[in-house]
N, CA, C and O atoms as a GROMACS GRO file, in nm:
protein
  568
    1UNK      N    1  -0.350  -0.983   2.005
    1UNK     CA    2  -0.437  -0.873   2.039
    1UNK      C    3  -0.492  -0.812   1.910
    1UNK      O    4  -0.420  -0.794   1.813
    2UNK      N    5  -0.619  -0.782   1.912
    2UNK     CA    6  -0.689  -0.726   1.798
    2UNK      C    7  -0.728  -0.582   1.829
    2UNK      O    8  -0.795  -0.556   1.929
    3UNK      N    9  -0.687  -0.490   1.744
    3UNK     CA   10  -0.721  -0.348   1.761
    3UNK      C   11  -0.820  -0.308   1.654
    3UNK      O   12  -0.814  -0.356   1.540
    4UNK      N   13  -0.911  -0.219   1.690
    4UNK     CA   14  -1.008  -0.167   1.594
    4UNK      C   15  -0.966  -0.026   1.554
    4UNK      O   16  -0.949   0.061   1.640
    5UNK      N   17  -0.950  -0.003   1.424
    5UNK     CA   18  -0.919   0.130   1.374
    5UNK      C   19  -1.048   0.210   1.369
    5UNK      O   20  -1.151   0.158   1.324
    6UNK      N   21  -1.047   0.336   1.413
    6UNK     CA   22  -1.170   0.414   1.412
    6UNK      C   23  -1.226   0.429   1.271
    6UNK      O   24  -1.150   0.455   1.177
    7UNK      N   25  -1.358   0.414   1.254
    7UNK     CA   26  -1.418   0.431   1.121
    7UNK      C   27  -1.414   0.578   1.080
    7UNK      O   28  -1.418   0.667   1.165
    8UNK      N   29  -1.404   0.602   0.949
    8UNK     CA   30  -1.405   0.740   0.901
    8UNK      C   31  -1.546   0.795   0.888
    8UNK      O   32  -1.567   0.916   0.893
    9UNK      N   33  -1.642   0.704   0.871
    9UNK     CA   34  -1.783   0.745   0.861
    9UNK      C   35  -1.869   0.644   0.936
    9UNK      O   36  -1.834   0.526   0.947
   10UNK      N   37  -1.981   0.692   0.987
   10UNK     CA   38  -2.073   0.605   1.056
   10UNK      C   39  -2.203   0.605   0.978
   10UNK      O   40  -2.244   0.713   0.937
   11UNK      N   41  -2.270   0.496   0.953
   11UNK     CA   42  -2.227   0.362   0.995
   11UNK      C   43  -2.116   0.309   0.904
   11UNK      O   44  -2.108   0.343   0.786
   12UNK      N   45  -2.032   0.226   0.962
   12UNK     CA   46  -1.922   0.163   0.888
   12UNK      C   47  -1.924   0.016   0.924
   12UNK      O   48  -1.852  -0.029   1.013
   13UNK      N   49  -2.007  -0.058   0.854
   13UNK     CA   50  -2.030  -0.197   0.892
   13UNK      C   51  -1.957  -0.298   0.804
   13UNK      O   52  -1.966  -0.418   0.827
   14UNK      N   53  -1.884  -0.251   0.702
   14UNK     CA   54  -1.808  -0.342   0.616
   14UNK      C   55  -1.668  -0.354   0.676
   14UNK      O   56  -1.603  -0.252   0.702
   15UNK      N   57  -1.621  -0.478   0.698
   15UNK     CA   58  -1.499  -0.498   0.776
   15UNK      C   59  -1.386  -0.561   0.696
   15UNK      O   60  -1.406  -0.650   0.613
   16UNK      N   61  -1.266  -0.512   0.725
   16UNK     CA   62  -1.142  -0.571   0.676
   16UNK      C   63  -1.055  -0.608   0.796
   16UNK      O   64  -1.041  -0.530   0.890
   17UNK      N   65  -0.997  -0.727   0.791
   17UNK     CA   66  -0.903  -0.773   0.894
   17UNK      C   67  -0.763  -0.755   0.837
   17UNK      O   68  -0.730  -0.811   0.733
   18UNK      N   69  -0.681  -0.676   0.905
   18UNK     CA   70  -0.547  -0.642   0.857
   18UNK      C   71  -0.444  -0.701   0.952
   18UNK      O   72  -0.451  -0.679   1.073
   19UNK      N   73  -0.348  -0.775   0.897
   19UNK     CA   74  -0.237  -0.828   0.975
   19UNK      C   75  -0.108  -0.766   0.924
   19UNK      O   76  -0.074  -0.777   0.806
   20UNK      N   77  -0.036  -0.700   1.014
   20UNK     CA   78   0.090  -0.633   0.983
   20UNK      C   79   0.202  -0.713   1.047
   20UNK      O   80   0.199  -0.739   1.168
   21UNK      N   81   0.303  -0.753   0.968
   21UNK     CA   82   0.413  -0.834   1.019
   21UNK      C   83   0.545  -0.758   1.003
   21UNK      O   84   0.580  -0.714   0.894
   22UNK      N   85   0.616  -0.745   1.114
   22UNK     CA   86   0.747  -0.681   1.117
   22UNK      C   87   0.854  -0.787   1.096
   22UNK      O   88   0.837  -0.902   1.137
   23UNK      N   89   0.964  -0.750   1.031
   23UNK     CA   90   1.075  -0.842   1.008
   23UNK      C   91   1.139  -0.887   1.138
   23UNK      O   92   1.117  -0.827   1.243
   24UNK      N   93   1.220  -0.992   1.130
   24UNK     CA   94   1.280  -1.050   1.251
   24UNK      C   95   1.426  -1.012   1.271
   24UNK      O   96   1.486  -1.053   1.370
   25UNK      N   97   1.483  -0.934   1.182
   25UNK     CA   98   1.623  -0.896   1.198
   25UNK      C   99   1.640  -0.788   1.304
   25UNK      O  100   1.544  -0.720   1.342
   26UNK      N  101   1.764  -0.771   1.351
   26UNK     CA  102   1.794  -0.673   1.454
   26UNK      C  103   1.750  -0.533   1.409
   26UNK      O  104   1.778  -0.492   1.296
   27UNK      N  105   1.681  -0.461   1.497
   27UNK     CA  106   1.639  -0.325   1.469
   27UNK      C  107   1.517  -0.311   1.382
   27UNK      O  108   1.484  -0.201   1.338
   28UNK      N  109   1.446  -0.422   1.355
   28UNK     CA  110   1.332  -0.419   1.262
   28UNK      C  111   1.209  -0.349   1.320
   28UNK      O  112   1.127  -0.299   1.243
   29UNK      N  113   1.195  -0.345   1.451
   29UNK     CA  114   1.078  -0.284   1.513
   29UNK      C  115   1.084  -0.132   1.507
   29UNK      O  116   1.188  -0.074   1.474
   30UNK      N  117   0.973  -0.068   1.540
   30UNK     CA  118   0.967   0.078   1.537
   30UNK      C  119   0.870   0.131   1.641
   30UNK      O  120   0.778   0.062   1.684
   31UNK      N  121   0.894   0.255   1.681
   31UNK     CA  122   0.795   0.327   1.762
   31UNK      C  123   0.744   0.450   1.686
   31UNK      O  124   0.673   0.534   1.743
   32UNK      N  125   0.779   0.461   1.558
   32UNK     CA  126   0.725   0.568   1.474
   32UNK      C  127   0.576   0.543   1.450
   32UNK      O  128   0.530   0.429   1.452
   33UNK      N  129   0.501   0.650   1.427
   33UNK     CA  130   0.359   0.637   1.396
   33UNK      C  131   0.344   0.596   1.250
   33UNK      O  132   0.401   0.659   1.160
   34UNK      N  133   0.265   0.490   1.227
   34UNK     CA  134   0.253   0.431   1.094
   34UNK      C  135   0.116   0.464   1.037
   34UNK      O  136   0.013   0.437   1.099
   35UNK      N  137   0.116   0.521   0.918
   35UNK     CA  138  -0.008   0.552   0.848
   35UNK      C  139  -0.019   0.471   0.720
   35UNK      O  140   0.082   0.427   0.665
   36UNK      N  141  -0.142   0.452   0.674
   36UNK     CA  142  -0.162   0.380   0.549
   36UNK      C  143  -0.294   0.420   0.485
   36UNK      O  144  -0.381   0.479   0.549
   37UNK      N  145  -0.305   0.385   0.357
   37UNK     CA  146  -0.430   0.400   0.284
   37UNK      C  147  -0.439   0.287   0.184
   37UNK      O  148  -0.343   0.257   0.113
   38UNK      N  149  -0.556   0.223   0.178
   38UNK     CA  150  -0.582   0.113   0.085
   38UNK      C  151  -0.660   0.164  -0.036
   38UNK      O  152  -0.750   0.247  -0.023
   39UNK      N  153  -0.623   0.113  -0.153
   39UNK     CA  154  -0.691   0.150  -0.277
   39UNK      C  155  -0.747   0.026  -0.342
   39UNK      O  156  -0.675  -0.071  -0.367
   40UNK      N  157  -0.877   0.028  -0.370
   40UNK     CA  158  -0.943  -0.084  -0.436
   40UNK      C  159  -1.002  -0.043  -0.569
   40UNK      O  160  -0.993   0.073  -0.609
   41UNK      N  161  -1.061  -0.139  -0.638
   41UNK     CA  162  -1.119  -0.113  -0.771
   41UNK      C  163  -1.245  -0.027  -0.764
   41UNK      O  164  -1.283   0.034  -0.864
   42UNK      N  165  -1.310  -0.020  -0.646
   42UNK     CA  166  -1.433   0.058  -0.632
   42UNK      C  167  -1.415   0.186  -0.551
   42UNK      O  168  -1.486   0.285  -0.573
   43UNK      N  169  -1.321   0.185  -0.458
   43UNK     CA  170  -1.308   0.297  -0.367
   43UNK      C  171  -1.172   0.290  -0.298
   43UNK      O  172  -1.092   0.200  -0.324
   44UNK      N  173  -1.148   0.385  -0.211
   44UNK     CA  174  -1.026   0.384  -0.130
   44UNK      C  175  -1.065   0.411   0.015
   44UNK      O  176  -1.168   0.471   0.043
   45UNK      N  177  -0.980   0.365   0.105
   45UNK     CA  178  -1.006   0.390   0.247
   45UNK      C  179  -0.962   0.532   0.280
   45UNK      O  180  -0.891   0.597   0.204
   46UNK      N  181  -1.006   0.578   0.394
   46UNK     CA  182  -0.951   0.700   0.449
   46UNK      C  183  -0.809   0.670   0.495
   46UNK      O  184  -0.772   0.553   0.510
   47UNK      N  185  -0.730   0.772   0.518
   47UNK     CA  186  -0.597   0.753   0.576
   47UNK      C  187  -0.616   0.704   0.719
   47UNK      O  188  -0.692   0.763   0.796
   48UNK      N  189  -0.546   0.598   0.754
   48UNK     CA  190  -0.556   0.538   0.888
   48UNK      C  191  -0.419   0.539   0.955
   48UNK      O  192  -0.316   0.538   0.888
   49UNK      N  193  -0.418   0.540   1.088
   49UNK     CA  194  -0.295   0.529   1.166
   49UNK      C  195  -0.303   0.402   1.249
   49UNK      O  196  -0.399   0.381   1.324
   50UNK      N  197  -0.201   0.316   1.236
   50UNK     CA  198  -0.201   0.189   1.309
   50UNK      C  199  -0.176   0.208   1.458
   50UNK      O  200  -0.237   0.140   1.540
   51UNK      N  201  -0.087   0.300   1.491
   51UNK     CA  202  -0.046   0.318   1.631
   51UNK      C  203  -0.044   0.467   1.665
   51UNK      O  204   0.064   0.525   1.679
   52UNK      N  205  -0.160   0.529   1.680
   52UNK     CA  206  -0.166   0.674   1.698
   52UNK      C  207  -0.092   0.725   1.821
   52UNK      O  208  -0.051   0.841   1.825
   53UNK      N  209  -0.075   0.641   1.921
   53UNK     CA  210  -0.002   0.681   2.041
   53UNK      C  211   0.146   0.649   2.034
   53UNK      O  212   0.217   0.664   2.134
   54UNK      N  213   0.194   0.605   1.919
   54UNK     CA  214   0.334   0.570   1.905
   54UNK      C  215   0.369   0.436   1.969
   54UNK      O  216   0.485   0.412   2.002
   55UNK      N  217   0.268   0.349   1.987
   55UNK     CA  218   0.294   0.217   2.043
   55UNK      C  219   0.393   0.143   1.953
   55UNK      O  220   0.383   0.150   1.830
   56UNK      N  221   0.487   0.073   2.014
   56UNK     CA  222   0.592   0.004   1.938
   56UNK      C  223   0.538  -0.117   1.864
   56UNK      O  224   0.454  -0.191   1.916
   57UNK      N  225   0.588  -0.137   1.744
   57UNK     CA  226   0.570  -0.262   1.670
   57UNK      C  227   0.704  -0.333   1.682
   57UNK      O  228   0.805  -0.285   1.629
   58UNK      N  229   0.706  -0.445   1.750
   58UNK     CA  230   0.830  -0.511   1.786
   58UNK      C  231   0.884  -0.600   1.675
   58UNK      O  232   0.809  -0.647   1.589
   59UNK      N  233   1.014  -0.622   1.678
   59UNK     CA  234   1.082  -0.711   1.584
   59UNK      C  235   1.015  -0.848   1.586
   59UNK      O  236   0.994  -0.906   1.693
   60UNK      N  237   0.982  -0.901   1.469
   60UNK     CA  238   0.921  -1.033   1.458
   60UNK      C  239   0.774  -1.038   1.497
   60UNK      O  240   0.716  -1.146   1.503
   61UNK      N  241   0.713  -0.923   1.523
   61UNK     CA  242   0.575  -0.920   1.569
   61UNK      C  243   0.474  -0.923   1.456
   61UNK      O  244   0.502  -0.878   1.344
   62UNK      N  245   0.356  -0.976   1.487
   62UNK     CA  246   0.241  -0.972   1.395
   62UNK      C  247   0.128  -0.902   1.470
   62UNK      O  248   0.096  -0.938   1.583
   63UNK      N  249   0.068  -0.805   1.407
   63UNK     CA  250  -0.033  -0.720   1.471
   63UNK      C  251  -0.160  -0.723   1.388
   63UNK      O  252  -0.157  -0.708   1.266
   64UNK      N  253  -0.272  -0.742   1.456
   64UNK     CA  254  -0.402  -0.757   1.390
   64UNK      C  255  -0.491  -0.636   1.418
   64UNK      O  256  -0.499  -0.588   1.531
   65UNK      N  257  -0.556  -0.590   1.313
   65UNK     CA  258  -0.645  -0.475   1.321
   65UNK      C  259  -0.774  -0.505   1.244
   65UNK      O  260  -0.773  -0.579   1.146
   66UNK      N  261  -0.884  -0.447   1.291
   66UNK     CA  262  -1.010  -0.448   1.218
   66UNK      C  263  -1.031  -0.306   1.167
   66UNK      O  264  -1.026  -0.210   1.243
   67UNK      N  265  -1.056  -0.296   1.036
   67UNK     CA  266  -1.082  -0.165   0.976
   67UNK      C  267  -1.225  -0.162   0.923
   67UNK      O  268  -1.254  -0.224   0.821
   68UNK      N  269  -1.315  -0.090   0.993
   68UNK     CA  270  -1.451  -0.075   0.942
   68UNK      C  271  -1.457   0.036   0.838
   68UNK      O  272  -1.398   0.143   0.855
   69UNK      N  273  -1.527   0.010   0.730
   69UNK     CA  274  -1.550   0.111   0.626
   69UNK      C  275  -1.698   0.114   0.592
   69UNK      O  276  -1.772   0.021   0.625
   70UNK      N  277  -1.741   0.220   0.527
   70UNK     CA  278  -1.883   0.234   0.495
   70UNK      C  279  -1.927   0.138   0.385
   70UNK      O  280  -2.037   0.083   0.390
   71UNK      N  281  -1.840   0.116   0.286
   71UNK     CA  282  -1.875   0.030   0.172
   71UNK      C  283  -1.752  -0.047   0.127
   71UNK      O  284  -1.640  -0.008   0.158
   72UNK      N  285  -1.772  -0.156   0.052
   72UNK     CA  286  -1.658  -0.235   0.005
   72UNK      C  287  -1.565  -0.152  -0.084
   72UNK      O  288  -1.610  -0.066  -0.159
   73UNK      N  289  -1.436  -0.180  -0.074
   73UNK     CA  290  -1.337  -0.111  -0.156
   73UNK      C  291  -1.320  -0.178  -0.292
   73UNK      O  292  -1.256  -0.122  -0.381
   74UNK      N  293  -1.377  -0.297  -0.308
   74UNK     CA  294  -1.359  -0.373  -0.432
   74UNK      C  295  -1.233  -0.457  -0.424
   74UNK      O  296  -1.181  -0.483  -0.316
   75UNK      N  297  -1.184  -0.499  -0.540
   75UNK     CA  298  -1.061  -0.578  -0.546
   75UNK      C  299  -0.945  -0.488  -0.502
   75UNK      O  300  -0.922  -0.383  -0.562
   76UNK      N  301  -0.874  -0.528  -0.397
   76UNK     CA  302  -0.766  -0.444  -0.344
   76UNK      C  303  -0.647  -0.446  -0.438
   76UNK      O  304  -0.601  -0.552  -0.480
   77UNK      N  305  -0.597  -0.327  -0.470
   77UNK     CA  306  -0.491  -0.313  -0.569
   77UNK      C  307  -0.362  -0.256  -0.513
   77UNK      O  308  -0.254  -0.308  -0.542
   78UNK      N  309  -0.371  -0.151  -0.433
   78UNK     CA  310  -0.253  -0.081  -0.382
   78UNK      C  311  -0.266  -0.053  -0.234
   78UNK      O  312  -0.376  -0.037  -0.181
   79UNK      N  313  -0.152  -0.047  -0.168
   79UNK     CA  314  -0.144  -0.003  -0.029
   79UNK      C  315  -0.032   0.099  -0.021
   79UNK      O  316   0.083   0.069  -0.055
   80UNK      N  317  -0.064   0.219   0.023
   80UNK     CA  318   0.036   0.322   0.047
   80UNK      C  319   0.062   0.321   0.197
   80UNK      O  320  -0.031   0.339   0.276
   81UNK      N  321   0.187   0.301   0.237
   81UNK     CA  322   0.222   0.294   0.379
   81UNK      C  323   0.342   0.382   0.406
   81UNK      O  324   0.432   0.395   0.323
   82UNK      N  325   0.343   0.443   0.524
   82UNK     CA  326   0.451   0.535   0.561
   82UNK      C  327   0.459   0.543   0.712
   82UNK      O  328   0.372   0.492   0.783
   83UNK      N  329   0.565   0.608   0.761
   83UNK     CA  330   0.570   0.643   0.903
   83UNK      C  331   0.627   0.783   0.918
   83UNK      O  332   0.685   0.839   0.824
   84UNK      N  333   0.610   0.839   1.039
   84UNK     CA  334   0.649   0.979   1.062
   84UNK      C  335   0.794   0.995   1.106
   84UNK      O  336   0.836   1.106   1.138
   85UNK      N  337   0.870   0.885   1.109
   85UNK     CA  338   1.014   0.886   1.138
   85UNK      C  339   1.045   0.931   1.280
   85UNK      O  340   1.157   0.977   1.307
   86UNK      N  341   0.949   0.920   1.371
   86UNK     CA  342   0.975   0.953   1.511
   86UNK      C  343   1.023   0.828   1.583
   86UNK      O  344   1.022   0.719   1.526
   87UNK      N  345   1.063   0.842   1.705
   87UNK     CA  346   1.107   0.728   1.784
   87UNK      C  347   1.254   0.736   1.819
   87UNK      O  348   1.298   0.673   1.915
   88UNK      N  349   1.330   0.812   1.744
   88UNK     CA  350   1.470   0.832   1.776
   88UNK      C  351   1.559   0.715   1.742
   88UNK      O  352   1.527   0.601   1.776
   89UNK      N  353   1.670   0.741   1.676
   89UNK     CA  354   1.769   0.638   1.645
   89UNK      C  355   1.710   0.522   1.568
   89UNK      O  356   1.634   0.541   1.473
   90UNK      N  357   1.747   0.400   1.610
   90UNK     CA  358   1.698   0.279   1.544
   90UNK      C  359   1.547   0.262   1.556
   90UNK      O  360   1.486   0.193   1.474
   91UNK      N  361   1.486   0.323   1.659
   91UNK     CA  362   1.342   0.307   1.679
   91UNK      C  363   1.260   0.376   1.571
   91UNK      O  364   1.140   0.350   1.558
   92UNK      N  365   1.322   0.464   1.492
   92UNK     CA  366   1.249   0.531   1.384
   92UNK      C  367   1.241   0.441   1.260
   92UNK      O  368   1.141   0.445   1.188
   93UNK      N  369   1.344   0.360   1.236
   93UNK     CA  370   1.344   0.271   1.120
   93UNK      C  371   1.248   0.154   1.144
   93UNK      O  372   1.222   0.117   1.258
   94UNK      N  373   1.196   0.097   1.035
   94UNK     CA  374   1.103  -0.016   1.045
   94UNK      C  375   1.123  -0.108   0.927
   94UNK      O  376   1.126  -0.063   0.812
   95UNK      N  377   1.136  -0.237   0.954
   95UNK     CA  378   1.141  -0.335   0.846
   95UNK      C  379   1.005  -0.402   0.837
   95UNK      O  380   0.967  -0.480   0.925
   96UNK      N  381   0.932  -0.371   0.732
   96UNK     CA  382   0.799  -0.427   0.710
   96UNK      C  383   0.812  -0.553   0.627
   96UNK      O  384   0.862  -0.550   0.514
   97UNK      N  385   0.767  -0.664   0.683
   97UNK     CA  386   0.768  -0.789   0.608
   97UNK      C  387   0.652  -0.792   0.509
   97UNK      O  388   0.673  -0.801   0.388
   98UNK      N  389   0.529  -0.784   0.562
   98UNK     CA  390   0.412  -0.785   0.474
   98UNK      C  391   0.289  -0.738   0.550
   98UNK      O  392   0.286  -0.734   0.673
   99UNK      N  393   0.188  -0.704   0.472
   99UNK     CA  394   0.056  -0.673   0.526
   99UNK      C  395  -0.044  -0.759   0.451
   99UNK      O  396  -0.047  -0.762   0.328
  100UNK      N  397  -0.127  -0.829   0.528
  100UNK     CA  398  -0.231  -0.914   0.470
  100UNK      C  399  -0.365  -0.851   0.504
  100UNK      O  400  -0.392  -0.820   0.620
  101UNK      N  401  -0.447  -0.831   0.403
  101UNK     CA  402  -0.579  -0.771   0.423
  101UNK      C  403  -0.685  -0.871   0.380
  101UNK      O  404  -0.686  -0.917   0.265
  102UNK      N  405  -0.773  -0.905   0.473
  102UNK     CA  406  -0.880  -1.001   0.445
  102UNK      C  407  -1.014  -0.929   0.450
  102UNK      O  408  -1.047  -0.863   0.549
  103UNK      N  409  -1.091  -0.943   0.344
  103UNK     CA  410  -1.228  -0.894   0.340
  103UNK      C  411  -1.310  -0.992   0.422
  103UNK      O  412  -1.330  -1.107   0.382
  104UNK      N  413  -1.358  -0.949   0.538
  104UNK     CA  414  -1.427  -1.038   0.632
  104UNK      C  415  -1.555  -1.094   0.570
  104UNK      O  416  -1.593  -1.207   0.600
  105UNK      N  417  -1.622  -1.017   0.485
  105UNK     CA  418  -1.749  -1.061   0.428
  105UNK      C  419  -1.730  -1.167   0.319
  105UNK      O  420  -1.808  -1.262   0.310
  106UNK      N  421  -1.627  -1.153   0.236
  106UNK     CA  422  -1.607  -1.244   0.122
  106UNK      C  423  -1.498  -1.346   0.144
  106UNK      O  424  -1.485  -1.441   0.066
  107UNK      N  425  -1.418  -1.330   0.248
  107UNK     CA  426  -1.303  -1.417   0.278
  107UNK      C  427  -1.188  -1.399   0.178
  107UNK      O  428  -1.092  -1.477   0.180
  108UNK      N  429  -1.197  -1.300   0.092
  108UNK     CA  430  -1.090  -1.276  -0.005
  108UNK      C  431  -0.971  -1.211   0.065
  108UNK      O  432  -0.988  -1.115   0.141
  109UNK      N  433  -0.851  -1.264   0.039
  109UNK     CA  434  -0.730  -1.216   0.104
  109UNK      C  435  -0.636  -1.154   0.002
  109UNK      O  436  -0.615  -1.210  -0.106
  110UNK      N  437  -0.579  -1.039   0.037
  110UNK     CA  438  -0.479  -0.972  -0.047
  110UNK      C  439  -0.350  -0.959   0.033
  110UNK      O  440  -0.352  -0.920   0.150
  111UNK      N  441  -0.238  -0.991  -0.032
  111UNK     CA  442  -0.106  -0.983   0.031
  111UNK      C  443  -0.030  -0.865  -0.029
  111UNK      O  444  -0.018  -0.852  -0.150
  112UNK      N  445   0.020  -0.780   0.058
  112UNK     CA  446   0.105  -0.669   0.017
  112UNK      C  447   0.243  -0.696   0.078
  112UNK      O  448   0.267  -0.668   0.196
  113UNK      N  449   0.331  -0.750  -0.004
  113UNK     CA  450   0.462  -0.795   0.044
  113UNK      C  451   0.562  -0.682   0.026
  113UNK      O  452   0.571  -0.622  -0.081
  114UNK      N  453   0.637  -0.652   0.132
  114UNK     CA  454   0.734  -0.544   0.127
  114UNK      C  455   0.878  -0.598   0.138
  114UNK      O  456   0.960  -0.574   0.050
  115UNK      N  457   0.907  -0.670   0.245
  115UNK     CA  458   1.042  -0.720   0.273
  115UNK      C  459   1.147  -0.611   0.254
  115UNK      O  460   1.248  -0.632   0.187
  116UNK      N  461   1.122  -0.495   0.314
  116UNK     CA  462   1.215  -0.383   0.298
  116UNK      C  463   1.201  -0.287   0.416
  116UNK      O  464   1.104  -0.291   0.492
  117UNK      N  465   1.299  -0.200   0.426
  117UNK     CA  466   1.300  -0.098   0.530
  117UNK      C  467   1.216   0.022   0.489
  117UNK      O  468   1.214   0.062   0.372
  118UNK      N  469   1.146   0.079   0.586
  118UNK     CA  470   1.092   0.213   0.577
  118UNK      C  471   1.179   0.293   0.673
  118UNK      O  472   1.159   0.290   0.794
  119UNK      N  473   1.276   0.364   0.618
  119UNK     CA  474   1.380   0.426   0.699
  119UNK      C  475   1.449   0.536   0.619
  119UNK      O  476   1.461   0.526   0.497
  120UNK      N  477   1.494   0.639   0.688
  120UNK     CA  478   1.571   0.742   0.617
  120UNK      C  479   1.720   0.713   0.620
  120UNK      O  480   1.799   0.791   0.566
  121UNK      N  481   1.761   0.601   0.683
  121UNK     CA  482   1.904   0.567   0.689
  121UNK      C  483   1.934   0.424   0.644
  121UNK      O  484   2.051   0.386   0.638
  122UNK      N  485   1.833   0.344   0.613
  122UNK     CA  486   1.853   0.205   0.571
  122UNK      C  487   1.780   0.178   0.440
  122UNK      O  488   1.686   0.251   0.404
  123UNK      N  489   1.822   0.074   0.371
  123UNK     CA  490   1.757   0.038   0.245
  123UNK      C  491   1.765   0.151   0.144
  123UNK      O  492   1.874   0.204   0.120
  124UNK      N  493   1.652   0.188   0.085
  124UNK     CA  494   1.651   0.296  -0.014
  124UNK      C  495   1.631   0.434   0.048
  124UNK      O  496   1.610   0.532  -0.022
  125UNK      N  497   1.639   0.441   0.182
  125UNK     CA  498   1.629   0.567   0.257
  125UNK      C  499   1.495   0.639   0.237
  125UNK      O  500   1.490   0.762   0.235
  126UNK      N  501   1.387   0.561   0.223
  126UNK     CA  502   1.252   0.615   0.208
  126UNK      C  503   1.166   0.569   0.325
  126UNK      O  504   1.175   0.453   0.366
  127UNK      N  505   1.083   0.657   0.379
  127UNK     CA  506   0.994   0.620   0.489
  127UNK      C  507   0.853   0.591   0.440
  127UNK      O  508   0.760   0.583   0.521
  128UNK      N  509   0.834   0.576   0.310
  128UNK     CA  510   0.704   0.540   0.254
  128UNK      C  511   0.723   0.443   0.139
  128UNK      O  512   0.827   0.442   0.073
  129UNK      N  513   0.621   0.362   0.116
  129UNK     CA  514   0.621   0.267   0.005
  129UNK      C  515   0.480   0.260  -0.052
  129UNK      O  516   0.382   0.281   0.019
  130UNK      N  517   0.472   0.232  -0.182
  130UNK     CA  518   0.346   0.197  -0.246
  130UNK      C  519   0.359   0.052  -0.287
  130UNK      O  520   0.443   0.017  -0.370
  131UNK      N  521   0.276  -0.033  -0.228
  131UNK     CA  522   0.283  -0.178  -0.251
  131UNK      C  523   0.164  -0.223  -0.335
  131UNK      O  524   0.051  -0.182  -0.310
  132UNK      N  525   0.192  -0.306  -0.433
  132UNK     CA  526   0.086  -0.366  -0.516
  132UNK      C  527   0.045  -0.500  -0.454
  132UNK      O  528   0.128  -0.570  -0.396
  133UNK      N  529  -0.080  -0.534  -0.466
  133UNK     CA  530  -0.126  -0.666  -0.419
  133UNK      C  531  -0.051  -0.773  -0.498
  133UNK      O  532  -0.042  -0.767  -0.620
  134UNK      N  533   0.002  -0.871  -0.426
  134UNK     CA  534   0.079  -0.978  -0.489
  134UNK      C  535  -0.013  -1.074  -0.564
  134UNK      O  536  -0.124  -1.103  -0.519
  135UNK      N  537   0.035  -1.123  -0.677
  135UNK     CA  538  -0.038  -1.226  -0.752
  135UNK      C  539  -0.008  -1.362  -0.690
  135UNK      O  540   0.084  -1.375  -0.610
  136UNK      N  541  -0.086  -1.463  -0.726
  136UNK     CA  542  -0.061  -1.599  -0.676
  136UNK      C  543   0.078  -1.646  -0.717
  136UNK      O  544   0.147  -1.712  -0.638
  137UNK      N  545   0.122  -1.614  -0.838
  137UNK     CA  546   0.254  -1.653  -0.884
  137UNK      C  547   0.363  -1.587  -0.800
  137UNK      O  548   0.462  -1.652  -0.765
  138UNK      N  549   0.346  -1.460  -0.768
  138UNK     CA  550   0.443  -1.389  -0.686
  138UNK      C  551   0.449  -1.448  -0.546
  138UNK      O  552   0.558  -1.459  -0.488
  139UNK      N  553   0.334  -1.484  -0.489
  139UNK     CA  554   0.333  -1.541  -0.355
  139UNK      C  555   0.409  -1.672  -0.348
  139UNK      O  556   0.470  -1.703  -0.246
  140UNK      N  557   0.407  -1.750  -0.454
  140UNK     CA  558   0.480  -1.877  -0.457
  140UNK      C  559   0.630  -1.856  -0.458
  140UNK      O  560   0.705  -1.944  -0.415
  141UNK      N  561   0.676  -1.741  -0.506
  141UNK     CA  562   0.820  -1.716  -0.517
  141UNK      C  563   0.880  -1.655  -0.391
  141UNK      O  564   1.002  -1.644  -0.381
  142UNK      N  565   0.798  -1.615  -0.294
  142UNK     CA  566   0.851  -1.553  -0.172
  142UNK      C  567   0.895  -1.657  -0.073
  142UNK      O  568   0.942  -1.623   0.036
   0.00000   0.00000   0.00000
């Protein structure tokens, strides 16, 4: 299923395809609301919410989104991602495997690899991360 994130400005005809992958271990899914912001060499996106209604991201799931923006962000460098820690118990924690962002116009793909918990009780007990775009060498080592 492909979801479209609301544009921050109209017209917003430049498109990014975002794939979010949750880990496959027990308790990896979440029903917390997940927000993010992308930073590129030319610009940054507005703050976006992947699941504004608290829709669950299930263990082992891959979720696809289209993010329209007014202008290209340039070479993608950073992704700031967080959640609001709602959902109760294990449903608040989330194991993020990776986020892949593809510039639909240029076919350029950026990988933001996490392989960690966004949780106040697991991993480093943080519900936010700042991820750098992985280099080709780093992608070979994962």
